[in-house]
KOLRO-313766 format. One record per residue (C-alpha): residue in three letters; z, x, y. Coordinates in steps of 0.5 Angstrom, whole numbers, padded with zeros to 4 digits, always signed. Example, Ala and Ser with C-alpha at 12.3 -4.5 7.8 and 13.67 -1.06 7.14 Angstrom:
BEGIN
Ala+0016+0025-0009Ser+0014+0027-0002
//
This chain:
BEGIN
Met-0442-0215+0235Ala-0438-0217+0229Ala-0435-0212+0225Thr-0438-0210+0218Gly-0435-0213+0211Asn-0431-0207+0210Glu-0427-0207+0217Gly-0426-0214+0216Glu-0422-0213+0210Thr-0418-0208+0214Leu-0410-0209+0213Leu-0411-0216+0211Pro-0409-0219+0204Asp-0413-0224+0200Ile-0414-0231+0203Glu-0410-0234+0198Glu-0404-0229+0199Glu-0404-0230+0206Glu-0404-0238+0206Glu-0398-0238+0202Ala-0395-0233+0206Glu-0396-0237+0212Glu-0394-0243+0209Met-0387-0240+0207Glu-0386-0238+0214Arg-0387-0245+0216Glu-0383-0248+0211Met-0377-0243+0213Glu-0378-0244+0220Ser-0377-0252+0219Glu-0371-0251+0215Asp-0368-0246+0220Glu-0369-0252+0225Glu-0366-0257+0221Gly-0360-0253+0219Met-0359-0252+0227Gly-0360-0259+0228Val-0354-0261+0223Glu-0349-0255+0224Asn-0350-0253+0231Ser-0352-0259+0234Asp-0346-0258+0239Asp-0348-0251+0241Asp-0353-0251+0247Asp-0355-0244+0247Glu-0358-0245+0240Gly-0361-0251+0242Asp-0365-0248+0248Thr-0367-0243+0243Ser-0370-0248+0238Glu-0373-0252+0244Asp-0377-0246+0246Glu-0379-0244+0239Arg-0382-0251+0238Glu-0385-0251+0245Asn-0388-0244+0243Glu-0391-0246+0237Ala-0394-0252+0240Glu-0397-0247+0245Ile-0400-0243+0239Gln-0403-0249+0236Arg-0406-0251+0242Leu-0409-0244+0243Glu-0412-0244+0236Glu-0415-0251+0237Gln-0418-0248+0243Leu-0421-0242+0239Ser-0424-0246+0234Ile-0428-0249+0239Asn-0430-0243+0243Ala-0429-0237+0239Phe-0431-0232+0245Asp-0425-0234+0250Tyr-0423-0227+0251Asn-0416-0230+0255Cys-0415-0235+0250His-0415-0229+0244Val-0410-0225+0249Asp-0405-0230+0250Leu-0405-0232+0243Ile-0403-0225+0240Lys-0398-0225+0246Leu-0394-0231+0243Leu-0395-0229+0236Arg-0392-0222+0237Gln-0386-0225+0241Glu-0385-0230+0236Gly-0385-0225+0230Lys-0390-0229+0226Leu-0393-0222+0223His-0398-0225+0218Arg-0402-0230+0223Leu-0401-0224+0228Arg-0405-0220+0224Lys-0410-0225+0223Ala-0411-0226+0230Arg-0412-0219+0232Gln-0417-0218+0226Lys-0421-0224+0229Met-0421-0222+0236Ser-0423-0215+0234Glu-0429-0217+0231Leu-0432-0221+0237Phe-0429-0216+0242Pro-0427-0209+0243Leu-0420-0208+0244Thr-0416-0205+0250Glu-0412-0199+0249Glu-0406-0203+0250Ile-0407-0208+0245Trp-0409-0203+0240Leu-0403-0199+0241Asp-0399-0205+0240Trp-0403-0207+0233Leu-0402-0200+0231Lys-0394-0199+0232Asp-0393-0206+0229Glu-0397-0204+0223Ile-0393-0197+0222Gly-0387-0201+0222Leu-0389-0205+0217Ile-0392-0200+0212Glu-0387-0198+0206Gly-0390-0191+0205Glu-0395-0192+0199Glu-0401-0188+0199Ala-0405-0194+0199Glu-0402-0197+0205Arg-0403-0191+0209Glu-0410-0191+0207Lys-0411-0198+0210Leu-0407-0195+0216Tyr-0412-0189+0217Glu-0418-0194+0217Leu-0415-0198+0222Phe-0414-0192+0226Glu-0421-0190+0225Lys-0423-0197+0228Ala-0419-0196+0234Val-0422-0190+0236Lys-0429-0193+0236Asp-0428-0198+0241Tyr-0426-0193+0247Ile-0424-0186+0248Cys-0417-0186+0249Pro-0412-0180+0249Asp-0406-0184+0247Ile-0409-0187+0241Trp-0412-0180+0239Leu-0405-0177+0240Glu-0402-0183+0236Tyr-0407-0182+0230Ala-0405-0175+0230Gln-0398-0176+0230Tyr-0398-0181+0224Ser-0402-0176+0220Ile-0397-0171+0220Gly-0393-0176+0216Gly-0397-0175+0210Met-0398-0167+0211Gly-0394-0167+0204Ala-0399-0170+0200Pro-0405-0166+0197Gly-0410-0164+0202Gly-0405-0167+0208Ile-0405-0161+0212Asp-0412-0160+0212Arg-0413-0167+0214Val-0408-0167+0220Arg-0412-0161+0222Ser-0419-0165+0222Ile-0416-0170+0226Phe-0413-0166+0231Glu-0420-0162+0231Arg-0424-0169+0232Ala-0419-0171+0237Leu-0420-0165+0241Thr-0427-0166+0241Ala-0427-0173+0244Val-0421-0172+0249Gly-0419-0165+0249Leu-0423-0164+0256His-0419-0170+0259Met-0416-0167+0266Thr-0410-0171+0266Lys-0408-0173+0259Gly-0412-0167+0254Ala-0406-0162+0255Ala-0402-0167+0251Leu-0406-0166+0245Trp-0407-0159+0245Glu-0399-0158+0246Ala-0398-0163+0240Tyr-0403-0159+0236Arg-0400-0152+0237Glu-0393-0155+0236Phe-0396-0157+0229Glu-0398-0150+0227Ile-0392-0147+0230Ala-0388-0152+0225Ile-0393-0149+0219Leu-0391-0142+0221Ser-0384-0143+0221Thr-0385-0145+0213Leu-0389-0139+0212Gln-0383-0134+0215Pro-0380-0130+0209Pro-0372-0131+0208Pro-0368-0127+0212Gly-0367-0120+0209Ser-0373-0120+0205Val-0380-0117+0205Ala-0386-0122+0205Ser-0391-0120+0199Pro-0398-0118+0201Glu-0400-0126+0200Gln-0395-0128+0204Gln-0396-0123+0210Glu-0404-0125+0209Gln-0402-0133+0210Leu-0397-0131+0216Asn-0402-0127+0220Ala-0408-0132+0219Gln-0403-0138+0221Leu-0401-0133+0227Glu-0408-0132+0229Arg-0409-0140+0229Ile-0404-0141+0234His-0407-0135+0238Thr-0414-0139+0238Leu-0411-0145+0240Phe-0408-0142+0246Arg-0414-0138+0248Arg-0418-0145+0247Gln-0414-0149+0251Leu-0413-0143+0257Ala-0421-0143+0257Ile-0422-0150+0260Pro-0419-0153+0266Leu-0413-0158+0265Met-0407-0160+0269Asp-0401-0155+0269Met-0405-0149+0266Glu-0400-0145+0270Gly-0395-0147+0265Thr-0399-0146+0259Phe-0401-0139+0261Ala-0393-0137+0262Glu-0392-0140+0255Tyr-0397-0136+0252Ser-0394-0130+0255Asp-0387-0131+0253Trp-0390-0133+0246Thr-0394-0127+0244Asp-0391-0120+0243Glu-0398-0117+0244Gly-0399-0119+0251Val-0405-0123+0254Ser-0411-0120+0253Glu-0416-0118+0259Ala-0421-0123+0256Val-0416-0129+0256Thr-0414-0127+0263Gln-0421-0128+0265His-0422-0134+0262Tyr-0416-0137+0265Lys-0418-0135+0272Arg-0425-0138+0271Ser-0422-0145+0269Leu-0417-0145+0275Gln-0423-0144+0279Gln-0426-0150+0276Leu-0420-0154+0276Glu-0419-0153+0284Lys-0427-0155+0285Arg-0425-0162+0281Arg-0418-0163+0284Leu-0420-0167+0290His-0424-0172+0285Glu-0417-0172+0281Glu-0413-0173+0287Ala-0418-0179+0289Leu-0417-0182+0283Leu-0410-0182+0283Met-0409-0185+0290Ala-0414-0190+0289Glu-0413-0197+0287Pro-0416-0200+0280Pro-0422-0201+0278Lys-0423-0194+0282Leu-0431-0195+0281Ala-0433-0191+0287Glu-0429-0185+0286Tyr-0431-0185+0279Gln-0438-0185+0281Gly-0437-0179+0286Tyr-0434-0176+0280Ile-0440-0177+0275Asp-0445-0175+0280Tyr-0441-0168+0281Glu-0441-0167+0274Met-0448-0169+0273Lys-0450-0164+0278Glu-0446-0159+0275Gly-0449-0160+0268Asp-0444-0159+0263Pro-0446-0165+0258Ala-0439-0165+0255Arg-0435-0166+0262Val-0440-0171+0264Gln-0439-0175+0257Ile-0431-0175+0258Ile-0432-0177+0265Phe-0436-0183+0263Glu-0431-0185+0258Arg-0425-0185+0263Ala-0429-0189+0268Leu-0431-0194+0262Ala-0424-0195+0260Glu-0422-0198+0267Asn-0429-0201+0268Cys-0431-0203+0261Leu-0435-0210+0264Val-0439-0206+0269Pro-0446-0206+0266Asp-0449-0201+0271Leu-0444-0196+0269Trp-0446-0197+0261Ala-0453-0197+0263Lys-0452-0190+0267Tyr-0448-0187+0261Thr-0453-0189+0256Thr-0459-0187+0260Tyr-0456-0180+0260Leu-0455-0180+0253Asp-0462-0182+0251Arg-0465-0177+0256Gln-0460-0171+0255Leu-0456-0171+0249Lys-0460-0174+0244Ile-0455-0174+0238Lys-0456-0180+0234Glu-0449-0182+0232Leu-0446-0181+0239Val-0452-0185+0242Leu-0452-0191+0238Ser-0445-0191+0238Cys-0445-0192+0246His-0451-0197+0246Glu-0447-0201+0241Arg-0440-0201+0245Ala-0444-0202+0251Val-0447-0209+0248Arg-0440-0211+0246Asn-0437-0210+0253Cys-0443-0213+0257Pro-0447-0218+0252Trp-0450-0222+0257Thr-0454-0216+0260Met-0461-0216+0257Gly-0462-0209+0260Leu-0457-0206+0255Trp-0460-0210+0249Lys-0467-0207+0251Ser-0464-0200+0251Tyr-0461-0201+0244Val-0467-0203+0241Leu-0471-0198+0244Ala-0465-0193+0242Leu-0465-0195+0234Glu-0473-0194+0234Arg-0472-0188+0237His-0467-0185+0232Gly-0471-0188+0226Ala-0466-0194+0224Glu-0468-0198+0219His-0472-0204+0220His-0466-0209+0218Ile-0462-0206+0223Val-0466-0207+0229Ser-0468-0214+0227Asp-0460-0216+0226Val-0459-0213+0233Phe-0465-0217+0236Glu-0462-0223+0233Lys-0455-0222+0236Ala-0459-0221+0243Leu-0462-0228+0242Asn-0455-0231+0241Ala-0452-0227+0247Gly-0453-0232+0252Phe-0457-0229+0258Ile-0457-0232+0265Gln-0464-0232+0266Ala-0470-0235+0262Thr-0474-0228+0264Asp-0469-0224+0260Tyr-0471-0228+0254Val-0478-0226+0255Glu-0477-0219+0256Ile-0472-0218+0250Trp-0478-0221+0246Gln-0483-0217+0249Ser-0479-0211+0247Tyr-0478-0213+0240Leu-0485-0215+0239Asp-0487-0208+0242Tyr-0483-0205+0236Leu-0486-0209+0231Arg-0493-0207+0234Arg-0492-0200+0233Arg-0490-0201+0226Val-0497-0204+0224Asp-0502-0200+0221Phe-0508-0203+0223Ser-0513-0199+0219Lys-0510-0203+0213Glu-0512-0211+0213Gly-0507-0216+0212Ser-0501-0211+0211Arg-0494-0214+0211Glu-0492-0211+0218Leu-0499-0215+0221Glu-0497-0221+0218Glu-0490-0220+0220Leu-0492-0219+0227Arg-0496-0225+0228Ala-0490-0229+0225Ala-0486-0226+0231Phe-0491-0228+0236Thr-0491-0235+0233Arg-0484-0235+0233Cys-0483-0233+0240Leu-0488-0238+0243Asp-0484-0243+0240Tyr-0477-0240+0242Leu-0479-0240+0249Lys-0482-0247+0249Gln-0476-0250+0245Asp-0470-0247+0246Val-0471-0243+0253Glu-0474-0249+0256Glu-0469-0254+0254Arg-0464-0249+0257Phe-0467-0247+0264Ser-0472-0252+0265Glu-0477-0247+0264Ser-0480-0242+0259Gly-0479-0236+0264Asp-0487-0234+0262Leu-0491-0238+0267Ser-0497-0233+0267Cys-0496-0233+0259Thr-0496-0225+0258Ile-0494-0226+0251Met-0500-0230+0249Gln-0504-0225+0253Ile-0501-0219+0249Trp-0502-0222+0243Ala-0510-0224+0245Arg-0511-0217+0247Ile-0508-0214+0240Glu-0512-0219+0236Ala-0519-0217+0240Leu-0517-0209+0240His-0514-0208+0234Cys-0516-0214+0229Lys-0523-0215+0232Asn-0521-0222+0231Met-0524-0225+0238Gln-0524-0232+0235Lys-0516-0232+0235Ala-0516-0229+0242Arg-0521-0234+0245Glu-0516-0239+0242Leu-0510-0236+0245Trp-0514-0236+0252Asp-0516-0243+0251Asn-0508-0245+0250Ile-0507-0240+0256Met-0511-0244+0261Thr-0509-0251+0259Lys-0502-0249+0261Gly-0503-0249+0269Asn-0507-0243+0269Ala-0514-0245+0270Lys-0513-0245+0278Tyr-0512-0238+0279Ala-0518-0233+0279Asn-0514-0227+0277Met-0513-0231+0270Trp-0520-0232+0269Leu-0522-0225+0271Glu-0517-0222+0266Tyr-0520-0227+0260Tyr-0527-0224+0263Asn-0525-0217+0262Leu-0523-0218+0255Glu-0530-0222+0253Arg-0533-0216+0257Ser-0530-0211+0253Tyr-0529-0214+0246Gly-0534-0220+0246Asp-0541-0222+0248Ala-0545-0224+0254Val-0546-0231+0252His-0538-0232+0252Cys-0537-0228+0259Arg-0542-0232+0262Lys-0539-0239+0259Ala-0532-0236+0262Leu-0535-0235+0269His-0538-0241+0269Arg-0531-0245+0268Ala-0528-0240+0273Val-0533-0242+0278Gln-0531-0250+0277Cys-0524-0249+0276Thr-0521-0244+0281Ser-0518-0246+0287Asp-0515-0240+0290Tyr-0520-0235+0291Pro-0527-0239+0289Glu-0531-0234+0293His-0529-0228+0289Val-0530-0231+0282Cys-0537-0233+0285Glu-0539-0226+0287Val-0537-0224+0280Leu-0541-0229+0277Leu-0547-0227+0281Thr-0546-0219+0280Phe-0546-0221+0272Glu-0552-0225+0272Arg-0556-0219+0276Val-0554-0214+0271Glu-0555-0219+0265Gly-0558-0225+0266Ser-0565-0228+0266Leu-0569-0231+0272Glu-0566-0238+0269Asp-0559-0235+0269Trp-0560-0233+0276Asp-0562-0239+0279Ala-0557-0243+0275Ala-0551-0239+0278Val-0554-0239+0285Gln-0554-0247+0285Lys-0547-0247+0281Thr-0544-0242+0286Glu-0547-0246+0292Ser-0545-0253+0290Arg-0538-0250+0289Leu-0537-0247+0295Asn-0540-0253+0299Arg-0535-0257+0296Val-0529-0252+0298Asn-0531-0252+0305Glu-0531-0259+0306Gln-0524-0259+0303Arg-0522-0254+0307Val-0525-0258+0313Lys-0521-0264+0311Ala-0515-0260+0310Ala-0515-0257+0317Glu-0517-0264+0320Lys-0511-0267+0317Glu-0506-0261+0319Ala-0509-0262+0326Gln-0508-0269+0326Leu-0501-0268+0324Ala-0499-0263+0329Arg-0502-0268+0334His-0497-0274+0332Glu-0491-0269+0332Glu-0493-0267+0339Glu-0493-0274+0341Arg-0487-0276+0338Ala-0484-0270+0341Glu-0486-0272+0348Gln-0484-0279+0347Arg-0477-0276+0345Arg-0477-0272+0352Lys-0479-0278+0356Thr-0474-0283+0353Lys-0468-0277+0354Ala-0471-0277+0361Glu-0470-0284+0362Lys-0463-0284+0359Lys-0461-0279+0364Ala-0464-0282+0370Gln-0461-0289+0368Lys-0454-0285+0367Lys-0455-0282+0374Ser-0456-0288+0378Gln-0450-0292+0375Lys-0446-0286+0377Thr-0448-0286+0384Asn-0447-0294+0384Arg-0440-0293+0383Thr-0435-0295+0388Gly-0431-0290+0392Asp-0424-0291+0390Lys-0420-0285+0388Arg-0419-0285+0380Lys-0412-0284+0378Ala-0410-0278+0375Glu-0410-0278+0367Asp-0403-0274+0366Asp-0398-0275+0372Gly-0402-0280+0377Glu-0402-0275+0383Asp-0409-0273+0386Glu-0412-0266+0385Trp-0407-0262+0389Gly-0401-0266+0388Glu-0400-0269+0395Glu-0395-0275+0395Thr-0397-0279+0401Glu-0401-0285+0401Leu-0401-0286+0393Thr-0393-0286+0392His-0394-0293+0389Lys-0398-0290+0384Arg-0393-0285+0381His-0390-0286+0374Arg-0383-0285+0373Gly-0380-0278+0375Glu-0386-0276+0379Gly-0382-0275+0386Asp-0377-0270+0383Val-0377-0264+0388Ile-0378-0257+0384Pro-0373-0252+0386Ala-0376-0246+0389Ala-0375-0241+0383Leu-0378-0246+0378Glu-0384-0247+0383Glu-0385-0239+0383Gln-0384-0239+0376Met-0390-0244+0375Glu-0394-0241+0379Thr-0393-0234+0376Glu-0395-0238+0369Ser-0401-0241+0371Gly-0404-0235+0374Leu-0406-0234+0367Phe-0411-0239+0368Gly-0413-0237+0375Arg-0410-0243+0378Arg-0405-0244+0383Ala-0402-0251+0386Pro-0401-0251+0394Pro-0393-0252+0396Arg-0390-0259+0395Lys-0386-0263+0400Thr-0379-0263+0399Glu-0374-0269+0400Pro-0367-0270+0401Leu-0362-0270+0396Ala-0360-0277+0397Ala-0367-0279+0396Arg-0367-0276+0389Arg-0361-0279+0387Asn-0363-0286+0388Gln-0370-0285+0384Gln-0369-0287+0376Ala-0367-0281+0371Val-0373-0278+0368Pro-0373-0278+0360Glu-0369-0273+0357Thr-0375-0269+0354Ser-0377-0267+0362Ser-0371-0263+0363Met-0374-0258+0358Phe-0379-0257+0363Arg-0374-0257+0369Lys-0369-0252+0367Thr-0369-0246+0370Ser-0371-0240+0366Asp-0366-0235+0364Thr-0370-0229+0367Thr-0372-0229+0374Pro-0379-0227+0376Asp-0377-0220+0378Gln-0374-0219+0371Arg-0381-0221+0368Arg-0386-0216+0365Asp-0393-0217+0363Ser-0393-0211+0359Asn-0387-0214+0354Thr-0390-0221+0354Val-0395-0224+0349Phe-0398-0231+0351Ile-0398-0236+0345Ser-0403-0241+0345Asn-0407-0246+0340Leu-0400-0249+0338Ala-0399-0257+0336Phe-0398-0261+0342Asn-0393-0265+0338Leu-0389-0258+0336Glu-0382-0260+0335Asp-0377-0255+0338Pro-0382-0250+0340Glu-0377-0245+0343Gly-0373-0244+0336Lys-0379-0244+0332Leu-0383-0238+0335Lys-0376-0235+0336Ala-0376-0235+0328Val-0383-0233+0327Phe-0383-0227+0332Gly-0376-0225+0330Thr-0378-0220+0326Cys-0382-0216+0331Gly-0376-0214+0336Asn-0371-0217+0340Ile-0373-0223+0344Met-0371-0223+0351Glu-0374-0230+0352Val-0379-0236+0350Arg-0382-0240+0355Pro-0385-0246+0353Val-0390-0250+0358Phe-0389-0257+0359Thr-0392-0262+0363Thr-0388-0266+0368Lys-0387-0272+0363Gly-0384-0267+0358Thr-0390-0266+0354Phe-0391-0259+0351Arg-0398-0256+0353Gly-0399-0252+0347Tyr-0398-0245+0349Cys-0392-0241+0351Tyr-0390-0234+0353Val-0385-0229+0349Gln-0382-0224+0352Phe-0379-0218+0349Glu-0374-0212+0351Asp-0379-0207+0349Glu-0387-0206+0349Leu-0386-0203+0341Ala-0384-0210+0340Thr-0390-0213+0343Gln-0395-0209+0339Glu-0392-0212+0333Ala-0392-0219+0336Leu-0400-0218+0337Lys-0401-0217+0329Leu-0399-0224+0328Asp-0405-0227+0331Arg-0408-0233+0327Gln-0402-0234+0323Glu-0401-0241+0322Val-0395-0245+0325Asp-0394-0252+0323Gly-0401-0252+0320Arg-0405-0249+0326Pro-0407-0242+0327Met-0403-0239+0333Phe-0407-0235+0338Val-0403-0229+0340Ser-0406-0225+0346Pro-0403-0220+0351Cys-0400-0223+0358Val-0405-0222+0363Asp-0405-0225+0370Lys-0413-0227+0370Ser-0412-0228+0378Lys-0411-0221+0378Asn-0416-0219+0372Pro-0421-0224+0372Asp-0425-0219+0367Phe-0420-0218+0362Lys-0422-0220+0355Val-0417-0221+0349Phe-0422-0221+0344Lys-0429-0217+0344Tyr-0433-0217+0338Asn-0439-0212+0337Thr-0445-0214+0340Ser-0450-0209+0337Met-0452-0208+0330Glu-0447-0206+0325Lys-0450-0203+0319His-0444-0202+0315Lys-0442-0210+0316Ile-0446-0216+0313Phe-0446-0223+0316Ile-0446-0229+0311Ser-0448-0236+0312Gly-0448-0242+0308Leu-0441-0241+0305Pro-0437-0247+0302Phe-0432-0249+0307Thr-0427-0248+0301Cys-0428-0241+0301Thr-0422-0237+0302Thr-0422-0229+0304Glu-0419-0227+0297Lys-0425-0231+0294Leu-0430-0227+0298Glu-0427-0221+0297Glu-0427-0221+0290Leu-0435-0223+0290Cys-0436-0217+0295Lys-0432-0212+0292Glu-0437-0212+0286His-0442-0208+0291Gly-0438-0203+0294Thr-0431-0202+0297Val-0429-0208+0302Lys-0425-0205+0308Ala-0425-0212+0311Val-0426-0219+0311Arg-0427-0224+0317Leu-0428-0232+0316Val-0430-0235+0322Thr-0426-0241+0323Asn-0425-0247+0329Arg-0419-0247+0333Ser-0416-0252+0327Gly-0417-0246+0322Arg-0422-0250+0318Ser-0428-0245+0316Lys-0435-0246+0319Gly-0438-0243+0313Leu-0439-0236+0316Ala-0436-0229+0315Tyr-0437-0222+0316Val-0435-0217+0311Glu-0434-0209+0312Phe-0436-0204+0307Glu-0434-0197+0307Asn-0441-0195+0308Glu-0448-0197+0310Glu-0451-0196+0303Gln-0446-0201+0300Ala-0447-0206+0305Ser-0455-0205+0304Gln-0454-0206+0296Ala-0449-0212+0298Val-0455-0215+0302Leu-0460-0214+0296Lys-0456-0217+0291Met-0452-0223+0294Asp-0458-0226+0299Lys-0460-0233+0296Thr-0455-0233+0291Lys-0451-0239+0289Met-0443-0240+0290Glu-0441-0247+0288Asn-0448-0250+0289Tyr-0448-0247+0296Thr-0454-0242+0297Leu-0452-0236+0301Ser-0456-0232+0306Val-0454-0225+0307Ala-0456-0220+0312Ile-0454-0214+0316Ser-0449-0216+0322Asn-0453-0216+0328Pro-0449-0221+0333Pro-0452-0223+0339Ala-0450-0221+0346Arg-0445-0225+0349Lys-0448-0230+0355Thr-0445-0228+0362Glu-0440-0233+0365Val-0442-0236+0371Arg-0437-0236+0376Pro-0437-0241+0382Thr-0439-0238+0389Ala-0437-0239+0396Ser-0444-0242+0398Arg-0441-0249+0396Leu-0437-0253+0400Leu-0430-0252+0398Gly-0432-0246+0394Ala-0427-0242+0397Met-0421-0246+0396Met-0423-0248+0388Pro-0421-0241+0385Arg-0421-0244+0378Gln-0427-0243+0373Leu-0432-0247+0371Gln-0431-0246+0364Gly-0424-0245+0361Thr-0422-0238+0358Arg-0424-0241+0351Gly-0431-0244+0353Lys-0433-0250+0355Gly-0428-0256+0356Arg-0429-0262+0352Thr-0429-0266+0358Gln-0434-0265+0364Val-0431-0270+0369Ser-0431-0268+0376Leu-0424-0268+0379Leu-0426-0268+0386Pro-0425-0274+0390Arg-0431-0278+0391Ser-0430-0277+0399Leu-0432-0270+0398His-0438-0272+0394Arg-0441-0276+0400Gln-0441-0270+0405Asn-0448-0268+0406Ala-0448-0262+0411Pro-0452-0257+0408Glu-0451-0252+0414Ala-0444-0252+0413Lys-0442-0246+0409Ala-0435-0243+0407Glu-0435-0236+0405Asn-0428-0232+0403Gly-0424-0238+0406Thr-0427-0238+0413Ala-0431-0243+0416Thr-0437-0240+0420Lys-0439-0247+0423Gln-0435-0253+0425Gln-0437-0259+0420His-0439-0265+0424Gly-0434-0271+0422Met-0429-0267+0418Thr-0424-0265+0423Asp-0418-0269+0424Gly-0414-0270+0430Gln-0411-0263+0431Gly-0418-0260+0432Leu-0418-0254+0427Asp-0421-0248+0430Thr-0425-0247+0423Gly-0429-0241+0426Thr-0424-0236+0428Lys-0418-0239+0424Ser-0417-0238+0416Leu-0416-0244+0413Ser-0410-0245+0408Asn-0409-0250+0403Glu-0405-0255+0407Asp-0411-0255+0412Phe-0416-0257+0407Ala-0412-0262+0404Arg-0411-0266+0411Met-0419-0265+0411Leu-0420-0269+0405Leu-0415-0274+0406Lys-0417-0275+0413Lys-0410-0275+0416
//
């Protein structure tokens, strides 16, 4: 990952000179600050500037200290470079950039800033120019960037006057065209710059006016013209944006006219451009990182099969998605299998591990690529050592990278030579691997990552097969069995097969006898293998010993299984008894509560809000009323209340009126209740539900709800009226109506659903009279499987929509994220995430399920909501069912309290034969008629009739 020694010296002076320069720079800064403090102490502007400089210097020192602690803090490097460049501290800036480039590949922006700063400092000496050429060479290796190549070529033009300068410029241009000349959107700039350079050279070869060129000059002139023609023909043969302009320019420039062959190549390139235009437009319109669009483009180019075009689209994608390991893996795999060019392949692998050092698979592929292309042993070893220091996130990653390196070392050994240096190195590597897994890895992850001792098994097989050293192999297997593997039958059978292949019958029998004694998962299978072995290899005494040993072992196993089954059955019985006891206790408590309820007195309860009975009648309970309850509600307001209460399907019977004088004698109601009693600006005839929205879930203590809601919905359109709903005591009920002038404003208002008002999410829904439309539902979520959507549970309660979207977009394009919250807006730890297609959703389930988020384990599955339970509505079979149109449960589910609001006189009526249907009584109920003798069999009952029946007038 670090740069080489030569690169580390690029553009850096000697350490002593640099330290002297930094010291002089700091001294000059301190002198300037002291001078400013003495001479310009009264100048506020200069004082502020000095203060800013001191703050920036303190921040620079803090960042440098942080990097001395953790050199791999990428953002800290970026901030330090930005501050140093802002302050103009060039020597320290150069050093900071160099340190960052040794650890990380730099982005295009950082490289361009660095190059431009160095170009501005250069004094024109050839030695300085050579150092800048080295810096350019380092820049073009990090990423394939057209802008850096263009800057490189243009800078080289400045040195064309030096010996061999023109050839050097042409060489850089040709390398740039090879690297990025096929770039659909930016490649044309390089072609044009190259052409302009050659045309400028042509102008210097033209003979002066009035003179004739010599044969040598004419030959040079013709050669230069041919170069320009060739550049035009080469550019027109590849699909690039604005090809039409290039063709027109060539037609105007040439005196001979465009040849038929060039025209055919141009038309073919236009066709290829049209095929790729959709992909280019998708990239142009998409938001970064554009990963899905690049994936589609890459698949298209790989299907077309042009390696150069596949390479350029990979490079374009990686320039914007350099931290996506899967993209690097796909690119390196393509190069390994298709191009197989050593410099190109190894360079790509090196860039991959520098960008994503935490990905073990990239290091593993790098080691294999180095071996495949015949890299020297010390280079492979250095890469492996860097991989060990990369900081993998799983213990098994270290096991896999060690396996890859050990495989490489094994392939280097010539086993025909005993005691070779490569063999000793292999054995030393196996020993070091086991120590590393036991100490470093186990200390970090609390496990070695190699539970089945795969490394030791491979070592034992190599010793047995290649080195004929069964003694070492048996020692290794003894070590394997002592690490907790002796209870597994497959481990013993693996050892038995090794002895069977490379050992002798004595050790095979010994291994099987130990297996019968120790195996606990599949003892029958091990016993069968032992008996089979003795049938083939053993004597009668061996057979008898094997039969006796297997029978005794199986008998012990069966006894243990019987005991375990009995224990399990006993636990199940205990659990069932405890469950039965809990059911009995619950039933007793329920019966006790029911008996207490029936023993209560028959006195009527006070109403919780206004002291009135269920229907608001004023007789017999006048002495229980609170202040202001006797006021007569005007007819217009009463009609308004009935209209607004229609949303909940409940309307009160008409109230009795009192004389005006009686109303004047009553105490004045609180000022807040006037808000409820004032007559609305609009009459019921002027109200239209299509122009109105219903607002709920507002805070009961919301101050000035009318003013706040006007401010919230003012952006939606012209508001005719805001109608908050209050109790008779003037308390805000938490819901209201907002009426607009047109329906378009209503649609805009519905978009504000779940927006917070004073810390609570308000619910915005259409205004619909539920008494007329009882089946209307504002929210209707899907109840079938949604394969493009995932359901996540177990989220932290602090998780936000932005955090969840950031987590999910790694697996595809996220279209929508919905956190499930309660009515106060707090998260329930559940969420639905919608992806662009089913494949992305399935990928997200596979990669996100059982992962951790802030120490919470996430459960992820394809969305499959359960079917909604049908709401149970009251029927007319119950007494008084026809005069109770309200729902058993509210529109938002079961209420917090289930206390019945019916008078207790009703509960004492036991007449199962009396039923009411559709508001008429089919049979007169005994003991229920008053003095007026209602004919309930033929006459429809009104609300007043039922009220008199209840109050026994």
